[in-house]
N, C-alpha and C positions, 0 to 999 in steps of 0.2 A: 207736603213733607216728602222727602225722598224715601225710597224703599230702605236705604241704609239707616236713616234716622228713625223710621218706623220700627225697624227691626230692633234697634237699641232699646226703645221703650216697650216693645212687646216682650223682650227677654228679661226685663227687670222692672221693678216698681219705680215709679217716678218719685224722686225725693223732693219734698217741699219743706222749707223752713218758714214757720210763722213766727214773727217777732211781734208779740201783742201782749199787753198787760191787762186787758179787759177780759175777765173770764166769760162774759156773755158772748163777746165776739169770737173768742176761742171756740166756744161750744157751737156757735153758728157755723163757723168755718169748718170745724170738724164734721158736723152733720152734713154740710153741703158736699164735702169731699168724699164722705162715706157713701153717699148716693151716686157717686160717679161710676161710670162704666170703665174708667181707667184705674188700674191698680196703682195706688200711691201710698207713700209713707209720709205722714205728717209729723214733723218734729216741731215742738213748741218751746220757745224761750220767752221769758216775761220782762226782760229789760235789755238795754243796749250793751251792757257789759257782758251779760250772759250770751248775747248774740255773737259778739266778737270771739268769745272763748269757744263757742260751738264751731264757728267758721274756721278758726285757727287750730281747732282740735287740741285745745289746752285743758289741763285738769281733768275733770270728770268726762270731758268730751273727746278724749284721745281717740276713740274709735267711732266718732260721729261720721255719718255719711256726708259727702259733699252734696249740697243741695243743687237741684236742677233749676230751682226757682226760689226766690225769697219774697215773701209777703211781709212788708215792713210798715208798721205804724210809725207815725212821727212823734207822738206824745208818749214817751217812754220814761220810766225812772232810770236813774243812774247815768245813762247816756242816751240822749234823744235820737230819734231816727235820722236826723240830718247828720249828726256826728257819726253814726254807724255807716251811713251811706258814704260819707267822705272817707272814712277809713277803708271801707270796702274798695272803693275806686282807686285808692292809693296803693293797694296791695296787688302786685302783679299776679299772685296766685288766685285771687278772688275777683278780680275786676271783670271777668267775663260772665259771671253769674248774673242772670237777669234779676232786676229788683223792681217789684211792683209796689208802689206806695199805696197803702190803704189806710185812709185817715178820715176823721170827721171834718177836718178843716177844708174850707173852700176859699181860704185867704189867698189872694193872688201872689203875695210874697212867698208863701209856702210852696205854691205851684212852681213859680219861677226858680226858687232856690233849689228845689229837688231836681228839676231838669238841668240846672246849671251844674249840679253835682252828678249828672249822668244817670238819673233814674230812668228806667225803661218806660214806665208809664205812671200816671197819677190818677187814682180813683178815689172819689169821695164815697165813704161808706153810706149806703142807704139806711134809713131808719127802719123801714118796714121789713119784716121777716122775709117775705117772699122775694122782694127785690134784692135783699142781701144774698139769699140763696142763689138767685139767678146770676148775680155778679160773680160770685165765687165759681160757679159752674162755667161761666163764660171765660173767666181767666184761665181755668184749667184747660178748657177746650182750645182756646187760642194758643196758649203757650206749648201745649203738648200734642196738638193735632195739626196745627198749621205751621208754626214757626219751627225752623231748624235751630237746634241748640248744640253748643259744643259739649263734648264729653270731657271728663277730667283727663288731663295728660297723665300718662303712666310713667 
């Protein structure tokens, strides 16, 4: 990461949006990120409709921060993860936000479809606690220590 990018994340908390309807996965992700050395703000929404409202800063989310990264489950109520991803990628204001698919599915059709919709990566959620924790920490390390991310246009 360049010095400029490092400085951006050193001066403010990293904003992460978790779109997940499973309370156990929300708790595990929250715990893994709390153990992180990087200061982060985790915002959680529980369905696809709520995710789009958050991202578009609608209703109760008018002052929501723009996420630096979205962790998106595929199997969501109201609007599934594929629909959310498709809407995200069609919106010029949101299309540059990296999206990590985190799902239990290992179905080849799900993998293909999410990459076709321009997901940045696809991760099958591990069943074991320790593996889940390591995956979340690895995601954070990769996306915020190695990768250069755009900042929101002012």
